[in-house]
N, C-alpha and C positions, 0 to 999 in steps of 0.2 A: 470712251468717246473717241471718235476719229476726227482728227484735224484735216482740213482740206490742204492739199499739198500745193506748194506754189503761190500761196497767198502771202502777201507782205503784211502780216499783222502789226508790225513796227510802224507802219506808216499811219500813225493815228490821226494826223491831220487829214489825210486823204479820206479816212473813214468819215470823219465829221463833215468835210466839204462835199462828198458824195451824197450823203443824206440831205445836206442843205440844198444843194443843187436840184435833187430830185423833187423834194418837197416844195421848193420854190417854183419850180417849173410847173408842178401840178396846180399850185395855187394861181399862178398867172394865167394858165390856160383856162381855169374856171372863171377868172375875172375878165376874160376876153382880150388878153394881150395880143399884140400883133406876132405874126409868125416868126420874125427874126428874134423876138424875145424868147419864144419857146425853144428856137434852135440854139439860142446863146446858152440857156440853162442846160440843155441836152449835151452841148459840146462840152461844157464844164463837167458834167457827170461823167462823160466818156473819159475825159482827162484823169479824173480821180480813179475811175473804175480801172483803167489801164494800169495806174501806178500802184494799185493794190494787188494786181494780178488776179482779178475776179473773171477769168476768162469764160467761165460757165454762165455768167450773167451777161456777157457781151452781145450774144445773139439777140437777146430780148431788147437791150438798149438800142442796138443797131436797127431793130425793127421799129421802135419808136421813133428814132431819127428819121428813118426812110419814110414812114408814115407821115410825119410832120413836114418833111421836104417835099414830098409829092402831092399833098393835099393842097388844093387851091385856098388861099386865105378867104376867099369868098364862100367856100364851102365848109368852113369851120364853124358850124352851127353850134348852139347850146348843147344839143344832143351829142355831137361829135366830141366837144370839149369835156362833157362829163365823162364819156367813155375813155378818152385819152387820159384823163386825170386819174381814173380807175385803174388803168394799165400801169401807170407810173406808181401809183400806190401798191400794187401787187409786187413791183420790182422792189420798192422800199422794203416790204414785208420780207421778201426772200433774202435780200442782203441782210436784213436784221437777223433772221433766223441764222445765217451763216456765222454772223459776228458773235451772237450769243452762244452758239455752240462752241466757239473757240475759247470762251470764258468759262472754265470748269465751275467757278463759284458763283456764276451769274444767278441771281434771284429776280424773277419777274415781278412776284408780289412783295412789296417791301413793307406792307402796312402790318 
């Protein structure tokens, strides 16, 4: 197993809150939250991503932030929100893959 270099795996609080902020933002997007709420969640995720050293994921998150910033709130339709939430979910999945690769004894199926 190869570990990603430069990632601060000891920052477990940042791992938790990165996941929290991304999932929270995905959920509030689906529930029709105003644009400032989406940006608040993404800014929190960026903070934690940076403190983890997950540079490979930064372009994806920055793209999401840019999309939310430039999208007029009146254009944030149900369809756009569904797609935006899906993009966030894919980022959560990618981060999850990195985190589980770092734990050699990780077992996905515990039943």
